[in-house]
BASEKOL-46565 format. One record per atom (N, C-alpha, C, O): x negated, y negated, z negated. Coordinates in pm, whole numbers, plus 50000, padded with zeros to 5 digits. Each point is the difference from the previous one (the first is absolute). Layout:
// BASEKOL-46565
XYZ/...
***
This chain:
// BASEKOL-46565
099258870644452/499904998749851/501405000649949/500405007949914/500454981550157/501494999749946/500525012350014/500405004949894/499735002750215/500775012850015/499225009249901/500705008249940/498084991950035/499525009249891/500334995749870/500285009149923/499764978550030/500774996549891/501275005349977/500165008749915/500834986650156/501485004549989/500295013750018/501045005049958/497965002250111/500325014450005/499175009349881/500615007649925/498244990950071/498985009849944/499514994249855/499285006849925/501044984050052/499654995649856/500685008649891/500895008050027/498634989849842/500965006749890/501364994549976/500945006849959/499124979850070/501294993149972/501125005750112/501195001949976/498135000550154/501075004850099/500175014950014/501035005350041/497955000649923/500175014249973/500205007450131/500615010749997/498934984650116/500085011350112/501425001450053/500375010250058/500674975849913/501385001450046/500255001150138/499124996250077/502145009449975/500135000850123/500194989250088/499714989649941/500665008350178/500084989650107/501174990949945/499784988050020/501015013949937/501084990149962/499754991649862/500254988149984/499315018949939/499484995849865/498824990250015/499984988549957/499255016750097/498634991650066/500194988650047/499434989949959/501685010850162/500264988150056/500344987149908/499324989849983/502155014349953/500404993149895/499104993249892/500164988549958/498845020850003/499034997049906/499094987150058/499624990149937/500145013550211/498724991550035/500854985350045/499394989450001/501785011250027/500774988250031/500214990249871/500184988150025/499815014749885/499774991549891/499174990049994/500234989449941/498715013650123/498774991049988/499484994450158/499494988950018/500685018250055/499454998850157/500845003750084/500935007549969/498884987650161/500505002650130/499154998450100/499094992049978/500965014650157/499334998450104/500575004350110/500795009149979/499064986850161/500845007450086/499775013250022/498845003949992/502135004750036/500105014650053/499465003349843/499015007349992/501434989249919/499725004949864/500485015549971/499345009249951/502004990750094/500815014349964/499305011150087/500035011549956/499314985850167/499465010350077/498595005149924/499695011849985/499584977549973/498715002949925/500045007849887/499185008749973/502034987549940/500045007849887/500495011850003/499775007849909/501064995850206/500395013250039/498935009050029/499995011649956/498924982650130/499155008250059/498955003449877/499505011249984/500304979549946/499024999349900/500535010849871/499125006349942/502194995550021/500615008749898/500055014450074/499855010349933/500334990250185/500465013850085/498515007850016/499975012249990/498864980550034/498755005150005/499045000049895/498835002550028/501564994649839/499254998749884/499515014749963/500745009849994/498224990049989/499455016849973/500285003849861/500335011749980/499574978349896/500455008049881/501465003850019/500355010649950/500564982050115/501475002750008/499925014250058/500455010449951/498834987750170/499965015150078/499675013549919/500715009950016/498274990049902/499635008549901/501035001649900/500325011449967/500094981349995/500945001049846/501565001550029/500715005349915/499794990450194/501484999649992/500505010550093/499445002350107/501555003749855/500855010250077/500804995050069/500624990049963/499575015850154/501124994350117/501215003649947/500165010949946/500834979750066/501534998849982/500955003850108/501225000749983/498055002150148/500585001250134/500195014950005/499445007749921/501444996350182/500345013550023/498585006450039/499034993150029/500965020149968/498665009750008/499814996050175/500884996750080/497855004749940/499564999050140/499935014150050/499745010149934/500584988750213/499685013650072/501225005650043/500984998749926/499135007850186/501145007650067/499785013049991/498875004950002/502475003449984/499505013249985/499645009450118/500644998850104/498415010149886/499595008150121/500015012349976/498995005849957/502315001250070/500235012549973/498975008950075/499534996050107/500155014449846/499175011650047/500585004750135/501164996050012/498445010650084/500705006450106/500815011949947/499615008049915/501624992050150/500725010449981/499655011650056/499885001150122/499855011449773/499685012650054/500885006950088/501204997349997/498335011950088/500845009450097/500465011149947/500915006050056/498444999049814/500445012249948/499704999549845/499274991549948/501435019349978/499874997949875/498305006649929/499575010750042/499934984249891/498925001749938/498734997550085/498985006349974/501074985350122/498914994150119/499504988549918/498864996350027/501744997349879/499274984949948/500415002449842/501194998249979/498145005149926/500025002649842/499444987649937/499094993350049/501545004149838/499334993349889/499715006049883/500735008549950/498204987449997/499505007049854/499884988849886/499704988350025/500545016349852/500014988749900/499955007149874/500645010550000/498794986749897/499725006449863/501094991549915/500294988250019/500255020549883/500794994249881/499225001449897/499625011749995/499874980749901/499025003649877/500844995949888/501154995950020/498275005349843/500334993449894/501105009249936/500704996849904/499365017350174/501065006449915/499805008149876/498825003549997/501815000749904/499685004949880/499705016750025/500815008750033/497874992349940/499265013050031/500795012149952/500504999649888/499635010150183/500465012149975/499355010050080/499995000850122/499325008749772/499235008550059/498854994850120/499825004850112/499594985249831/499004992450090/500674992250122/499334992450069/501845009549952/500644993350117/500484985949957/500794998349907/498634991250172/500584987849967/500004991050125/499924987849986/500155017050115/499824994150131/500745005250129/499825011950026/500974981150057/500675005550090/499574995050133/499864987850007/499895019250105/499744997050122/501105002150073/500535011050016/499984974750048/501115001450070/499494999450155/499014993850041/501925014250037/499714999950162/501214998650037/500935007149961/499174982050131/501214995450054/500005001150185/499024996750067/501975007249979/500115001150145/500704990250061/501224998849983/498054993050096/500454985650029/501325002750117/500824991150024/499215020850033/501195001050100/501075006449907/500964992549981/499115018549963/501335006049936/500384991649860/501104998849945/497764996750022/500084993449818/499865013049891/500234999049879/499405011950180/499665011549908/498974996649932/499164992250043/500785015149808/499004997949924/499245014249939/500515011150011/498414986649935/499585010749930/499524994549873/499444989150002/500725017949877/499234995649874/499175010349943/500405011349971/498494984750014/499185009749928/498964997249874/499004992850001/501445013449914/499434996449842/498565002150026/499715007350095/499284987049828/498534999949999/499584998149869/500784995549916/498095007250057/499394998249849/499094987850052/498865001850043/501774985149948/499124987550031/499574999650117/500005010750062/499554978149999/499614997350136/498975008350063/498895001349948/501505005150182/499095008150048/498724994050074/500084987850017/498865017850026/499134998150086/500314997250151/501174999850036/498004998550035/500554996950168/499885016350025/500795005550076/498365000549868/500045013850059/501285009049956/500625007750073/499614989349787/501325007149941/501244995350081/500905007850032/499104978649999/501274995250063/500145006350135/501085004350041/497724996150032/500055008550133/500535015349967/500705006150081/498994998249817/500335016049989/501684999849978/500805007550056/499494982249851/501554998149970/500625000950146/500575009950047/499224979150011/500604997550116/500005011650096/501045001450064/498025006949957/500335012750084/500795007849928/500855006750060/499064994049805/500965011849933/501794996350014/500955007150033/498944980349929/501244992749983/500964994550146/501214999750021/497754997050053/500644992250137/499645005650126/500864999250087/498025006549944/499785005050123/500135011850006/499975005550110/500255002749753/500515014050010/501265001850045/500365009750066/500384980249897/501505000150020/500594991750145/500995003450066/498274987149954/500584990650116/498834998850137/500244995650113/498475009849837/499254999150118/498944984849980/500124992949900/499075004850189/499244988350003/500524988750046/500364998250116/499694992049774/500484984850035/499174993650127/499055006250048/501314982350000/499544990750096/499134988349917/498914995750035/501845000249847/499564987149956/500305003649837/500925007449965/498084985649937/500155003049868/499754987449923/498854995749987/502324997649957/500154987149964/499755000849833/500735007449933/498274985350008/499815000549839/499354984049965/499724991650086/500145007049781/499634989849935/498355001750029/499545009550064/499724980549883/498555001250002/499265004649872/498944995249960/501855016249973/499365007549898/498735006450045/499735001650119/499395002549768/498595005250054/500115014250069/499015004750056/502315002849939/499985012150067/500294996750140/499695008950079/500724982649962/500614996550130/498904990850084/500035000050123/498964991949801/499164993250055/498605008250014/499164996150082/500565017349823/499155007150040/499625005150134/500835000750091/497685003449926/499855003150140/500585015250011/500515004150105/499415001449813/500545016350023/501525000650031/500485009250066/500394978649874/501295000950051/500264993350144/501065002550057/498114990249992/499994995050135/499595010950090/500715003350095/498125002849879/499515012550066/500905008850023/500235004950111/500514998649753/501185012250013/501174997850105/500515008950067/499864975749937/501224996250074/499484999850140/500785000350096/497714999149921/499684996950144/500075013550078/500375001850116/499125008449780/500115014450066/501065005250038/500105006650104/501074990149794/501345005250037/500904993750098/501145003450033/497984985150012/500934992650119/500684988849944/500684993850082/499335001549790/500664992049955/499574984649975/499004999349929/501404990850102/499694984949943/499914998449877/500695007349928/498654985050025/500004992249874/500554986950000/499414991350063/501805005649867/500564985749974/499694996249864/500595006249911/498624984850058/500064996249881/500724985649963/500044992250095/500525003249784/500884990049997/499004988949980/498815001649977/501944984950038/499044988649996/499764997049840/500825002949913/498034991250064/499634996249857/500894995949913/500324988150007/500255019549900/501094990649899/501534998750063/500714990649964/499735018550124/500914997550097/500775014149994/500055006450105/500464998249798/500855016250001/500995001050104/500505010950029/499844977350034/501394999750094/499245006550086/500785008650042/498184993150015/499435008950136/500395014849971/500405006850094/499494999149772/500785012849982/501345000049928/500355007649909/500374982450149/501304998049921/500875013849962/500545001349890/499525008950215/500755009049994/499475009249883/500825004749921/497944997650066/499675008649853/500224991749885/500285005849895/499634979750107/500144994249911/501745001749942/500405002749887/500324994850230/501385003749954/500285013849949/500855001449912/498525008950137/500165014249953/499584999949844/500615005449908/498424988550087/499435000349858/500814992849897/499945002649880/500794988650172/501234991949910/500935010449973/500235003549884/500425002950235/500995009749971/499665010249938/500955005249940/497915000850049/499555010449909/499914993349843/500355006949904/499254981950082/499944995149876/501184998449945/500085002849880/501084992650186/501374999449951/500725014249986/500965001449924/498665006350134/500665016050003/499435005749843/500635005449908/497874990950104/499465006449845/500464992049892/500105005249889/500224982350130/500324992249877/501555005249951/500285002749883/500554997950216/501415006349959/500155012049957/501005002649932/497905009150101/500155011949916/498995004149914/500195010449939/498574982450040/499135004749892/499554985049916/498934999749939/501654992650063/499744988149889/499935003349864/499144996049923/502125013950041/499835005549867/498995010449975/499605002149886/499935004950224/499125012549983/498784994650078/500095006350106/498874986049904/499304996450092/499195011750062/499564999250115/500195014049789/499085009050033/500605011050103/499385009550048/501784987449972/500755009350120/499854992950125/500785004150085/498654988949942/499944993350129/499415009850123/500554999150110/498525008849875/499715009950084/501145008550049/500225001350121/500475004549786/501185006950019/501094993650101/500725007750063/499394981149950/500954994050089/499364992050110/500624990850053/498225012549982/499554994250122/500255007650118/499964994350109/500305017649883/500575007950112/501594996350027/500585003150104/499984990549796/501394997850024/500014984050054/500914994650063/498035000549901/500174985650059/499505000750138/500404991350076/498655019549979/499774998650128/501125004850086/500204995350111/500635015849828/501075004950076/500924992550021/500555000350110/499984988949766/501074990449989/499584990450138/500844998150087/497944996949921/499734989550077/500225005150139/500404992550089/499335019749930/500045005150152/501465004850026/500315002350117/500544999349792/501425002550039/500754987850034/500985000350075/498534988349866/500954989050029/499984992450113/498884999750052/501904994449999/499844992650138/499334985049958/500244992449906/498925007050195/499004989649998/500884985750076/500685003050098/499324985549870/500484989450070/499274997250105/500444991750079/498445013849942/499174995050133/500295010050120/500044996050116/500135016149849/500605010750091/501165004250027/500305006850099/500794987449773/501335005950008/499915015549982/501075005650024/497965001949942/499765012449975/499445005549888/499254992049943/500845017950007/499045004949895/498885003850064/500045003550118/498794996349807/498785003650046/500005013650028/499245003450091/501415005349853/500115015150028/500835001750141/499845010050069/500934981049963/500545003750108/499574995650132/500405003550111/498474985749846/499224994850125/498785009350022/499424999450109/500155009149795/499055008450018/500325012250069/499305004250092/501875002749860/500405011450051/501115002550053/500345011550026/500514976250001/500944999750089/501495004749943/500995001350073/499015000849801/501255003949928/500034993149838/499004995749942/502035004350019/500214992549852/500035014349901/501055006250014/498174998849907/500245012249927/501364998849923/500404988349997/500405020449941/500954999349936/499694995849836/499025005249946/501744986649988/499514996249860/500565011549916/499335003149901/501835003850123/500665010949948/499895011150092/499954997750121/500015016549824/500305010350050/501095001450093/499825003350117/501444993849825/501135001450061/500384991150133/500985002250071/497914985849955/500054994750100/499385005750133/500154994350108/499265015449878/499315006750094/500925007250103/500445010849960/499894985950152/500885005850111/499465011950041/498785000850011/502045010150017/499855013050049/499975000150160/500995002950067/497654993249990/500014998550147/498755010250035/499205002749911/500675002650211/498875005350037/498744993050022/499984987950023/499095018349972/498714990949992/499674994650146/499865007250099/500034978749897/499904992950149/498785005150053/499085005149936/501034992750219/498865003950061/499024991450004/500274988149982/498415015850040/498914990249980/500104989350087/499464989549965/501255011150162/500094986250073/500974991149942/499694988149988/501415015949975/500764992449920/499134993749890/499794987950004/499795018149918/498994992849863/499164990050054/499844989249942/499555014050177/498904990050054/500764987150032/499594988849972/501615014450092/501034988050079/500364991549848/499874987949979/500565021449939/500494989749862/498764992149957/500104987849986/498725018349991/499074991449960/499514987650069/499474990149948/500775012050168/499354990450121/501064988549984/499594988450003/501905014549979/500844989749989/499914992449883/500234987950003/499405019449870/499724992849874/499064991650009/500154989149944/498745013450122/498814992550016/500184987750072/499544989449958/501275011750173/500174990150071/501124990349912/499784987950000/501395017049925/500524990049936/499344994549891/500384988849964/498655016849970/499174995549888/499154988150065/500064988649954/499295014250136/499004990950028/500984987550051/499644989049957/501405011250117/500694988350034/500514991349889/499974987750010/500565019449870/500274995749877/498844993649941/500194988449963/498655016550019/498824994349965/499694984650043/499844989749935/500145013950234/499724988250044/500834986749982/499524988750000/501935015049985/501034990249970/499744995449878/500224988049980/499235020749906/499734995749858/498974990350000/500094989849932/498745013250157/498804991949989/500294985950038/499384990849946/501745006550165/500444988850060/500654993549889/499714988349978/501175018149946/500684993349918/499114994849864/500234989149949/498905018750007/498914994349899/499374991650042/499524992249917/500225005850216/498854988250034/500854988949988/499554989849947/501625010550093/501114987550035/500154996849825/500144988449960/499825022349954/500504995749847/498844994949959/500044989249943/498755017250077/498754992949950/499674985750062/499324992449932/501005004750156/499504987150092/500944986749931/499644988250003/501635017249936/500884988349937/499284999949851/500174989349942/499225018450000/499424996749883/498484996749995/499384998949894/500064999650228/498614998050021/500064988650116/500944997950077/497674994449914/499804991350103/498575004150088/499135007049951/500814987850176/499055002950060/498654994949965/499804988049980/499275021150014/498514992449956/499494997450091/500365004750108/498444985349876/499094995950070/499215009650080/499685011049954/499964984750178/499075010850066/498484995349980/499724988050005/499435020749975/498664997349959/499095007250113/500445009550064/498374985749954/498895001750093/498885004549916/499914996949881/499055011950193/498775000749943/499334986849975/499874991650089/499655006549773/499184988149979/500804990449913/499424991449934/502025010050065/500844994049918/499735004749851/499765011549963/500324976049951/499954999449863/501295002049934/500994993850037/499045015949849/501635001549939/499625004749867/498965006149976/501974990749934/499995002149858/500665014149994/500685004150094/499115003449792/500285012049991/500925002049854/499504998049890/501665005650126/500625003049868/499205008249882/499295009850026/500924984749836/499225010849908/501205008749945/499815007249901/500974992550138/501325010149949/499535015950020/499975005750109/499754999249787/499725017350001/498305000649999/499535011249980/499584978550039/498704999750015/499185003249885/500344991349920/498985014450034/499365002949872/498814988349998/498845004050010/501364984649979/498734992749996/499854990849892/499084991849989/501785009849941/499844988449857/500445011049880/500885008650007/498324988749895/500005006849860/500654990049917/500375003449887/499824985350152/500504991149890/501524998950014/500565008750066/500184981349878/501174997650007/500725000350182/499654992150088/501185016749925/500624998250136/500904988350019/500124995450114/500474999849793/500574987849979/499474988550063/500594992150074/498045007549882/499134988850067/499125000650087/499284990650034/500695023850021/499265002250104/500444994450127/501204999450029/497754995950060/500494995750136/500925007550092/499725011950012/501384983450060/500975010150079/499285002650121/500485009450063/498444984649995/499425003650118/498564998249989/499464991449931/499895018050148/498514996450010/499514996450155/500705002450098/498224992549907/499444996250137/499564985749999/499694993749899/500315001650224/500435004950142/498945010450047/498784999049987/501925011050069/498935008050086/500385001250137/501104996050039/498005009850042/499964997950159/500845011850030/500085009649922/500644989550205/500645010250046/499035009650091/499164994950074/500995016849917/498715007850077/500735007250136/499455000550110/501885004849861/500665006850098/501534998549978/500534998449890/500115002350230/501595001250002/500335014050023/499655004550110/501045004649798/499975013350025/501444998450084/500115005750109/500884987049840/501345000650077/500744983749952/499644992849907/501165005650164/500714986249944/500274999249848/500304988849958/499635020949957/500244996449883/499025005949898/500245000449879/498695003950174/498835007149935/498674992950026/499694997650117/499574999149790/498594994650054/499015003549880/500245001149879/498575000250191/498695005249918/499214985649998/499804993050099/499725003749734/499264991749986/498705002649975/499505011349993/499784975649991/498285003849997/500034996649835/499894988549958/500255023049958/499624994949865/498865001849914/499325009650039/500284985649872/498895002249914/500055013049934/501045004449953/497755002250043/499725015349950/500915000249837/500835007949954/498544979149991/500795001849836/501324999950002/500415003049888/500584994650198/501385002949985/500165015049994/500785003649912/498765004750150/500165014350004/501555004450040/500565009449944/500014983550149/501395003350048/499715003450154/499014996350062/501995011049985/499895003350155/500424985650062/500934993049961/498255004350135/500464988050079/501124996150088/500184988950052/500675023249959/501104997850075/501344996949918/500265006049895/500534984550157/500844993849910/501334996950118/499854998150120/501215002149819/501404997750069/499894985149985/499374994149913/501444999950198/500104984349987/500604995349872/499464990549945/501555014950003/500654995749887/498924996549880/500214992149908/498595015650114/498874996449894/499404988250026/499334994849911/500814999850203/499104988150053/500544988350002/501225000050017/498164988249969/500654987750055/498774989850070/498855001449958/501364991350117/498894995350082/499184988149934/500644991749936/498305007250073/498944989849951/499864989550132/499745003550115/500504982749837/499864989950099/499274988649966/500564992549921/498265004250122/499164988949973/500764988550023/501015000850071/498564985149862/500704985750035/498764993349945/499135003749921/501134984050153/498644989949949/500664989349899/499404989849967/502135014349978/500344992849901/499375008249866/499674993949898/500225018650113/499355004949881/498574997149967/499244999250096/500274999249783/498515002349965/499345013250045/500675010250009/498074989550016/499325012250034/499805009949878/499304997049903/501305014050107/499945010549908/498915008449970/499525006350094/499954995049787/498925009549996/500505013450011/501055003449944/498135005750137/500385013950024/500285005349861/499224998149907/502145009750081/500135006449884/499345011149981/499835007750094/499594995749753/499305010949954/500735014150057/501195000550031/497865011249975/500925010550026/500505003949856/499514995749896/501565013250114/500805003149888/499005008749921/499185008050044/501134988349816/498815005949887/500355014549999/500985004550060/498225002549872/499925013649969/500104997249854/499654989249952/500935023049959/499924997949864/499485012449935/500175011850032/499004981749849/499375012149922/500364997249857/499714989549944/501055022049990/500524994249866/500734987749985/499944994649890/500844999150216/500824991050022/499564987050001/500764990649976/497855007850053/499164990950045/499794999550137/499625010550053/500574978150028/499605000050132/498635000850030/499254993049932/500175015550174/498904999750022/499694998250182/500775003950087/498114990249931/499934997150154/498635005850056/499255005549919/500424993850203/498855004750051/499144988550013/500464990450061/498365009049892/498824988650014/499605001150126/499645010950045/500364975350044/499795000250111/498354995850016/499265004750087/500334985949812/498704995550002/500094994249858/501014995849943/497445005050004/499804995049871/499114985750036/498885000650050/501774987049921/499584988550029/498524996149901/498984995150048/501165007849833/499334995849894/499895007049862/501085003549951/497784999249976/499915007149878/499124994749908/499084992750038/501105010449836/499144991849884/500045010949896/500935007949984/497784991549937/499755005049897/500984997549882/500234988349971/500365021349960/500704998649902/499705012849873/500465011350012/498814984749885/499555010049915/498975008550070/498974995650051/501445017749946/499045008150061/500605005550133/499595009950059/501244983849971/500515003050127/500284989450094/499564988949971/501115012650138/500444990450132/501454996149968/500755006549926/499504984450124/501534993950014/500164992750113/501094994850024/
***
C-alpha cells in the first residue's frame, strides 16, 4: 500500500524511480527500500501503457542478403498525394537492390494487385527479366492472393516488411525521398508539371554515383558510364561481345564488394545509435507501441503509448516477432522489436484486471462487442 500510494496516487502522479523514492523517504523507511521502489516503478502497468521510452531505439540492423546480379532483388513502393494531372496522382517506384537503379511510373491512383502485376511485367520484367525476390510494404496490392500467386508463378519470393517498420524496405523509401526532393526543386512553382519531370528524375538518379557501390546504377547494369554530353563520346571501335561481358562482370564484382562494405559500415553506425533489445520466446508477454496504429478516435495526446500485454506466438528472426493479437485490433501481428517492450510480473504489484480490447468508434463514440447480457428490465415500452 505504501508503494502504491507513493507512486500511483493522484498526489504522486506515477513519478519515476528517483522522485518516487525521495517522496516516500519523507515519511517511511524499510530495508531494501530502494530495490523495491525501483522494481515497483519499472513494472507499473499504467506507466508501461502511458509513458514513451527515452532510451535509444531497440534492435540491431539486419541488412538483406547482397544480391549477385542486377535486378535479382527489387523493392516496390508507391508515392501518393501528388496533385492530379490528367488523372495521374500516384507514382510506382521500382528499386534494384544491387545496382540502386530505379524506375518511376506515373499512375492514376493506387492500382489493384492485378494491375500491379501488369505494370511489373511491362516496366521491369520486359527490360530486366524475372527477379528472385520482391520486397514491399503490406499494402493491399502486395498482400492479395493474386500478387502472391503471380510471384510464385514467375519464381520470385515475396518479402513483406514488418508491421509499421518501413526500414525493411529502406532502399525504396530512400528512392522516394530523393524523388520528392528532385520534384520540389523543379516543379514547386508549377506543381502540374511533375509528370514531365519524372523521366528526368529517373535518368538523373541512374546517372549519379551511388555511395554504396561507388558507381552509377547505369554503369553497374550495363558496364559503362554513358556520356553526359555528346562531345564526350570517344571515337573507338565497337567492343567485342567478350570484352563487354568481362566489363559487366568486373563491374558487378566491384559493386557487390562495395555493397558488402557499405552494409558493414551501416550496421556499425546503426549500433552506435541503437541498443540491443531483449530476446523473446513464444509465450512471453509484451507491450505493443501504438505509434502509427489507428486504434483511437479521441485525442492522440492523451491516448496510451502502448497496448497489451499480448503473448508472443512466433519468433521469425532475432528482430521480428509474431504476436497473438485480438481480432478487434485489425493490424498485422508481425512487429519489429523496436515496437515492443517486455511485460514482467512482480509480487509487489497489485493484481491487475485484464484491459478491455481497444474500442471501435462510430460517429466519434466508442463501441464494444457485447460478450454477455447479465440482466435486463422493463423501461417504458422497451427493455433496458
